[in-house]
C-alpha positions in Angstrom: 31.8 -22.5 58.5 35.4 -21.1 58.5 35.4 -20.9 54.7 32.6 -18.3 54.9 34.2 -16.1 57.5 36.3 -13.9 55.1 33.4 -13.7 52.6 30.9 -12.5 55.2 33.4 -10.0 56.6 33.9 -8.6 53.1 30.2 -7.9 52.4 28.7 -7.4 55.9 28.1 -4.0 57.3 27.1 -3.3 60.9 23.5 -2.1 61.3 23.3 0.2 64.3 20.8 3.0 63.3 18.8 4.1 60.3 21.8 6.1 59.0 23.4 2.8 58.2 20.7 2.1 55.6 22.2 4.7 53.2 23.7 2.1 50.9 20.3 0.5 50.5 18.7 3.9 49.6 21.4 4.4 47.0 20.7 0.9 45.6 17.0 1.7 45.5 17.5 5.0 43.6 16.5 3.5 40.3 13.9 1.1 41.6 10.1 1.4 41.1 9.4 -1.4 43.6 11.3 -2.2 46.9 10.1 -5.4 48.6 11.1 -5.9 52.2 10.6 -9.4 53.6 10.6 -11.1 57.0 11.5 -14.6 58.1 8.5 -14.6 60.5 5.2 -12.8 60.8 5.9 -12.0 64.5 9.4 -10.5 65.1 9.9 -7.0 66.5 13.2 -6.4 64.7 11.8 -7.2 61.3 8.9 -4.7 61.7 11.1 -2.1 63.3 13.8 -2.1 60.6 11.4 -2.6 57.8 9.6 0.6 59.0 12.9 2.4 59.4 13.9 1.7 55.8 10.4 2.6 54.5 10.4 5.9 56.3 13.5 6.9 54.5 12.3 5.6 51.2 9.1 7.7 51.5 10.7 10.8 53.0 13.9 10.9 51.0 13.3 9.0 47.8 9.6 9.9 47.1 8.1 6.4 47.3 4.3 6.7 46.9 2.7 4.0 49.1 3.2 0.9 51.2 1.5 -2.3 50.1 1.4 -5.1 52.7 0.5 -8.8 52.9 -2.9 -7.8 54.4 -6.6 -7.5 53.5 -7.8 -4.7 51.3 -10.7 -3.6 53.4 -8.8 -3.5 56.7 -5.9 -1.7 55.1 -8.2 0.8 53.4 -9.3 2.0 56.9 -5.6 2.5 57.8 -5.1 4.3 54.6 -7.9 6.7 55.5 -6.2 7.3 58.9 -2.7 8.0 57.5 -4.2 10.5 55.1 -5.6 12.6 57.9 -8.3 10.6 59.6 -8.4 9.3 63.2 -5.4 7.9 65.0 -4.2 4.8 62.9 -4.3 2.8 66.1 -8.1 2.9 66.0 -8.1 1.3 62.5 -5.4 -1.3 63.4 -7.0 -2.5 66.5 -10.1 -3.4 64.4 -8.2 -6.1 62.6 -10.2 -9.2 63.7 -9.3 -11.9 61.2 -6.7 -14.4 62.4 -3.8 -13.8 62.5 -4.6 -10.4 64.0 -1.1 -9.7 65.2 0.4 -9.4 61.7 -0.8 -5.8 61.5 -2.6 -5.1 64.8 0.7 -4.5 66.7 2.5 -1.6 68.3 5.3 -1.6 65.7 2.7 -0.9 62.9 1.0 1.7 65.0 4.3 3.6 65.4 5.0 3.5 61.6 1.5 4.5 60.6 1.5 7.4 63.1 4.7 8.6 61.5 3.1 8.2 58.0 0.1 10.3 59.2 2.4 13.0 60.5 4.5 12.9 57.3 1.3 13.3 55.1 0.0 16.2 57.2 2.3 18.7 55.5 1.7 17.4 52.0 -1.0 18.1 49.4 -3.7 15.3 49.3 -2.5 14.1 45.9 1.1 13.7 47.2 0.2 11.8 50.4 1.7 8.3 50.8 -0.9 5.5 51.1 -1.2 2.2 53.0 -2.8 -0.7 51.1 -3.5 -4.4 51.4 -2.5 -6.9 48.6 -3.9 -10.1 49.9 -6.9 -12.3 48.8 -8.5 -13.5 52.0 -11.3 -11.0 52.5 -14.0 -12.5 50.3 -17.0 -11.7 52.5 -15.7 -8.4 53.8 -15.0 -7.2 50.2 -18.5 -8.3 49.1 -20.0 -6.2 51.9 -17.8 -3.2 50.9 -19.0 -3.5 47.3 -22.7 -3.6 48.3 -22.3 -0.7 50.6 -20.7 1.5 48.0 -23.1 0.6 45.2 -26.2 1.2 47.3 -24.9 4.8 48.0 -23.4 5.6 44.6 -24.8 3.3 41.9 -27.9 1.5 43.0 -28.6 0.2 39.5 -25.6 -2.2 39.8 -26.7 -3.6 43.2 -28.5 -6.6 41.7 -25.4 -8.1 40.0 -23.4 -7.7 43.3 -26.2 -9.1 45.4 -26.6 -12.1 43.1 -22.9 -12.9 43.7 -23.2 -12.3 47.5 -26.2 -14.6 47.8 -24.3 -17.4 46.0 -21.9 -17.5 48.9 -24.5 -17.2 51.6 -25.1 -20.9 52.1 -21.5 -21.4 53.3 -21.8 -19.1 56.3 -18.6 -17.2 55.6 -16.6 -20.5 55.8 -14.2 -20.6 52.9 -13.4 -24.2 53.5 -17.0 -25.2 53.2 -17.3 -23.3 49.9 -14.1 -24.9 48.6 -15.1 -28.4 49.4 -18.6 -27.9 48.0 -17.2 -27.0 44.6 -15.4 -30.3 44.5 -18.5 -32.5 44.8 -21.4 -30.5 43.3 -21.7 -27.8 40.6 -21.8 -25.1 43.3 -19.2 -22.7 42.0 -19.9 -19.0 42.2 -17.3 -18.1 39.6 -19.6 -17.1 36.8 -21.6 -14.7 39.1 -18.4 -13.2 40.5 -17.0 -12.6 37.0 -20.3 -10.9 36.0 -20.1 -8.7 39.0 -16.4 -7.8 38.3 -17.2 -6.9 34.8 -20.1 -4.7 36.0 -18.2 -2.7 38.6 -14.8 -2.5 36.9 -13.3 1.0 37.0 -16.4 2.5 38.6 -14.4 3.4 41.6 -10.8 2.2 42.4 -11.7 0.9 45.8 -14.8 -1.0 44.7 -13.0 -2.4 41.7 -10.2 -3.7 43.9 -12.7 -5.3 46.3 -14.3 -7.0 43.3 -10.9 -8.3 42.2 -10.4 -9.6 45.7 -13.7 -11.5 45.5 -12.7 -13.0 42.2 -9.2 -13.9 43.5 -10.6 -15.3 46.7 -13.2 -17.4 44.9 -10.5 -19.0 42.8 -8.2 -19.4 45.7 -10.6 -21.2 48.0 -11.8 -23.4 45.2 -8.2 -24.4 44.4 -7.0 -24.7 48.0 -8.9 -27.9 48.8 -7.3 -29.7 45.8 -3.8 -29.1 47.0 -0.7 -28.5 44.8 0.7 -25.1 43.8 -2.4 -23.6 42.2 -3.8 -21.9 45.2 -0.4 -20.5 46.2 0.0 -19.1 42.7 -3.5 -17.6 42.5 -2.7 -15.7 45.7 0.8 -14.4 44.6 -0.5 -13.5 41.2 -3.4 -11.6 42.8 -0.9 -9.7 44.9 1.2 -9.0 41.8 -1.8 -7.7 39.9 -3.0 -5.6 42.8 0.5 -4.0 43.1 0.4 -3.2 39.3 -3.1 -1.7 39.6 -1.9 0.5 42.5 1.1 1.7 40.6 -1.1 2.6 37.6 -3.6 4.3 39.9 -0.9 6.4 41.5 0.6 7.4 38.2 3.6 6.8 35.9 6.1 8.2 38.3 4.8 6.2 41.3 7.0 3.9 43.4 6.0 1.2 45.9 7.3 -0.4 49.0 6.0 -3.9 49.7 6.0 -5.7 53.1 5.5 -9.5 53.0 7.1 -12.7 54.1 10.4 -13.8 52.6 8.5 -16.7 50.9 6.6 -14.1 48.9 9.3 -11.4 48.5 12.1 -13.7 47.5 12.5 -15.0 43.9 11.1 -18.5 43.8 13.6 -19.5 41.1 16.4 -19.4 43.7 14.6 -21.9 46.0 12.9 -25.2 45.8 9.5 -23.4 45.5 10.1 -23.4 41.7 10.6 -27.2 41.7 7.0 -27.5 43.2 5.7 -25.2 40.5 5.2 -22.1 42.7 5.8 -18.5 41.7 6.3 -15.6 44.1 5.5 -11.9 44.2 9.2 -11.0 44.0 9.7 -13.2 41.0 6.6 -11.8 39.2 7.8 -8.2 40.0 11.2 -8.9 38.4 9.5 -10.4 35.4 7.0 -7.5 35.1 9.2 -4.5 35.8 12.7 -5.8 35.1 15.5 -6.7 37.6 16.9 -3.1 37.5 13.6 -1.7 38.8 13.0 -4.2 41.6 14.9 -4.4 44.9 14.2 -7.6 46.9 15.3 -7.5 50.6 15.2 -10.6 52.9 15.4 -10.6 56.7 16.6 -13.3 59.0 17.4 -14.3 62.6 19.3 -17.0 64.5 17.4 -17.2 67.8 14.9 -15.4 70.0 11.2 -15.3 70.3 8.2 -14.8 68.0 4.5 -14.4 68.0 2.7 -17.2 66.3 -0.1 -19.9 66.8 0.4 -23.6 67.3 -2.3 -24.4 64.8 -4.4 -22.3 62.4 -6.8 -20.1 64.4 -5.1 -21.0 67.7 -4.5 -18.3 70.4 -1.4 -16.2 69.5 1.6 -16.9 71.8 5.0 -15.5 72.3 7.1 -18.6 71.5 10.8 -19.4 71.7 12.8 -19.5 68.4 15.6 -22.0 69.1 19.0 -21.6 67.6 19.0 -22.3 63.9 19.9 -25.8 62.7 23.4 -26.8 61.8 24.6 -25.9 58.3 21.9 -23.3 57.8 22.4 -19.8 56.5 21.4 -18.6 59.9 24.1 -20.7 61.7 26.7 -19.4 59.2 25.8 -15.8 59.9 25.6 -16.4 63.7 29.2 -17.6 63.6 30.6 -15.0 61.1 28.4 -11.9 60.9 27.9 -8.8 63.1 25.0 -9.3 65.6 23.0 -6.8 63.6 24.1 -6.6 60.0 23.3 -5.5 56.4 24.3 -7.2 53.3 23.9 -5.6 49.8 24.8 -8.1 47.1 26.6 -7.2 43.9 24.2 -6.9 41.0 26.2 -9.1 38.7 25.7 -12.9 38.8 28.1 -15.0 40.8 30.0 -13.8 43.8 31.3 -15.5 46.9 30.1 -19.0 48.0 27.7 -17.5 50.6 25.7 -16.0 47.7 25.9 -18.9 45.2 25.6 -22.1 47.4 22.3 -23.7 48.2 21.8 -23.3 52.0 18.8 -24.0 54.3 17.2 -20.6 55.1 14.6 -20.3 58.0 11.0 -19.5 57.3 8.5 -19.3 60.1 4.8 -18.7 59.4 1.8 -17.7 61.5 1.6 -21.4 62.5 4.8 -22.5 64.3 5.8 -25.5 66.3 9.3 -24.8 67.8 9.8 -28.5 68.6 9.7 -29.3 64.9 12.3 -26.6 64.1 15.2 -28.9 63.3 13.4 -30.8 60.5 11.1 -28.1 59.1 10.8 -24.4 58.6 13.7 -24.2 56.2 13.7 -23.3 52.5 16.8 -24.3 50.3 18.0 -21.0 49.0 20.6 -19.5 46.8 20.9 -16.2 48.7 22.4 -14.0 46.1 19.7 -14.9 43.6 16.7 -14.9 45.9 17.3 -11.4 47.2 19.3 -8.3 46.3 20.1 -7.5 50.0 19.7 -9.0 53.4 19.1 -7.7 56.9 20.4 -9.9 59.7 19.6 -10.0 63.4 21.4 -12.6 65.5 18.9 -12.4 68.4 15.4 -11.1 68.0 12.3 -10.6 70.1 8.6 -11.1 69.6 6.6 -8.1 68.4 4.0 -6.3 70.6 0.4 -7.2 69.6 -2.5 -4.9 70.3 -4.7 -7.8 71.4 -4.2 -10.3 74.3 -1.1 -12.4 74.0 -0.2 -15.7 75.7 3.4 -16.1 76.8 5.4 -19.3 76.5 8.1 -19.1 79.1 10.2 -21.9 77.9 13.8 -20.8 77.1 14.9 -21.1 73.5 18.4 -22.3 74.4 17.0 -25.5 76.1 13.7 -26.0 74.2 12.6 -28.6 73.3 14.9 -31.0 75.1 15.0 -29.1 78.4 18.7 -30.0 78.9 
């Protein structure tokens, strides 16, 4: 690790308060899209500093909206709140699809309350929005479409109702739908396409919900087959949604995106590309150009995190043990400030830290700390995957709005106990 010491010292900057983010704001001056990642979906520091940077991008650089790795209907309620509705906390606490803690947390409450206050002094057309990019809300989006059409365009209800009834036998279980399409000709794809064609551009919100239904139908149908197709459907859906939002806000609009590092980072700088996967960050660079996209990764060496041990399990505050030997995180633990900012030179190349393939931690909503040493790492060329990186040597679990279980095991001794 000694060989990286001088390199890290030459490019690392201490991160003490939001004023230290100035260099990132300068780098973002010509960007239309700034994507801010996270190495987990449950770390306080990631949410706190992502919000701090976003506040400055909106207030000082005129960014138009925040688009997150969340569901469109849930985030639409938050969008209404930040534009002058009720307290955003009321909208956030209503998130009820697992993993609820991703957005139903105190850190997001703090940010959205700030956004509501910021918007209060601005004309309606200039207010910054809060939107969801993800593809999971098939049934919620179907209900949103039917509700809107019954009130505003009842002649179009039959096409939407036909699509909704196609999904009814699966009792809102996406796995049941996905498996059914593998064994019998049960696909709802044609009816969804017909509905999408019918409602397209009637209303931006209902159009987007129809796009979610179309994306979700393909995602769940592909998911049970395995391989990269389902992942790519999801990331391409998020890319298309981001593009629609930018077009909706107008030619001068600019977006901040919040998502996991595995979506924000460029897949071509990781082994994701070897498996045939694309990422939102890669697609944005291809769509808008490298000069108009700023990709920011975040990472941590040790601490605690909110996650579940299996999909749908109760959320817990779990230990995050020290990163494994030879990883990017261990290198930064030994050489970087405890809280640091790295902004990479725009030209290719650079020091070994930015050009060498290194294991880089990635913790999802499902996490098993005892498997840490042989999983949860993505081989990464740091300087190609991101344009900048925020580093937190020790981090803490975020603060969910719903009930949290606490795992009291200490990260320095877990899992061996010695």
